[in-house]
C-alpha positions, 0 to 999 in steps of 0.5 A, spaced: 725 325 156 720 330 153 723 336 150 720 341 155 723 337 160 730 338 157 734 343 161 738 345 155 732 349 152 732 354 158 740 355 157 739 355 150 736 362 150 742 365 152 746 363 146 748 369 142 753 366 137 751 362 131 749 354 132 750 349 126 746 343 129 747 336 125 741 331 127 739 324 125 731 324 124 731 317 127 736 318 132 734 314 138 740 317 142 739 324 141 732 324 138 731 330 133 725 332 135 727 333 142 733 337 139 730 341 135 725 343 140 731 345 145 734 349 140 728 353 138 731 359 143 737 360 139 736 366 134 742 364 129 741 357 128 742 352 122 740 345 122 742 340 117 738 333 118 739 326 115 734 321 115 737 315 118 740 314 125 746 317 130 751 312 127 749 312 120 750 320 120 758 319 120 758 313 116 753 314 110 752 321 110 760 323 112 762 327 106 755 330 106 756 332 113 763 335 112 760 339 106 755 342 109 759 344 115 764 347 111 759 351 107 757 353 114 763 355 117 766 359 110 759 362 108 754 362 114 758 363 120 760 370 119 
């Protein structure tokens, strides 16, 4: 599905709360490029991206993902 066809992009413009998105650059399930495009309308957006796939995100990058998310909740999400 092309990013412009994602229904989420239209809905994302109504999101006013901060969003922390974690993306995997080589994700075939949720392609990072499509996710980034769909998230463009969100004003308060923090994107963290790792260079591998959807599943490696939770194996090879688990601690890094936890650390970045913890930082976001304790520092940026205020």
